[in-house]
C-alpha positions, -999 to 999 in steps of 0.1 A, spaced: 485 291 -238 465 283 -211 428 290 -215 428 306 -176 457 322 -163 460 319 -125 475 355 -120 443 371 -138 425 351 -110 446 360 -81 446 402 -91 408 401 -99 404 381 -61 428 407 -43 408 437 -59 376 422 -47 393 421 -10 403 455 -12 371 468 -18 354 445 2 380 456 33 369 493 26 330 484 22 337 466 56 352 491 73 324 516 63 299 495 74 315 486 108 319 529 113 283 531 104 270 501 123 287 496 155 269 522 178 233 508 167 248 472 171 255 485 204 221 501 209 200 473 196 216 447 214 223 461 247 208 433 271 232 405 253 266 393 271 283 388 241 280 426 227 287 436 263 320 414 268 332 422 235 326 460 240 346 459 269 374 435 258 381 451 224 367 485 229 403 496 231 414 487 197 402 510 176 390 506 140 402 469 143 383 461 172 353 477 160 354 454 132 358 425 149 329 433 172 307 441 144 319 409 131 308 389 163 274 407 165 268 395 128 273 360 138 249 365 170 223 375 146 227 347 121 231 317 146 213 328 178 206 299 189 243 288 192 247 320 211 217 316 234 232 277 245 267 290 255 257 331 270 230 353 277 212 364 244 182 388 243 163 368 219 137 395 215 165 421 212 182 398 182 146 392 166 138 430 167 172 440 152 167 457 118 165 436 88 184 462 65 213 467 92 212 428 96 216 423 55 244 446 56 269 435 81 262 398 73 267 403 32 297 421 39 313 389 63 299 368 40 317 385 10 349 382 28 348 344 36 338 336 1 370 358 -8 392 342 13 380 308 6 392 318 -33 424 326 -22 431 299 -5 417 277 -35 441 300 -56 469 289 -31 461 251 -35 459 252 -71 489 270 -75 510 245 -50 495 219 -77 513 235 -107 548 235 -94 
């Protein structure tokens, strides 16, 4: 008998992914208007709203995710686009934490699924 069953690991990871995606949708519904309001002078947010505005919830999830990466890496965006650093610095910390935590958790879960896939491939 194996000490660690990869099927159980996969099931737990998929359950975490399911709840993370529900949480991501909830955070997006809560934060999308606030992101537009707090970062109205940033061209990244305005361009994404114009491009992805008609895609419904999926477009809003992508828009909030891009805004989250803007909040985490403002210097990278400042080199490439017009970013109002005062608005980025004035963004509410609680809302920033909420957005970034959801996306970071999604990245960790997806990495775990990739590792599981490689591990399962090596077993067969």
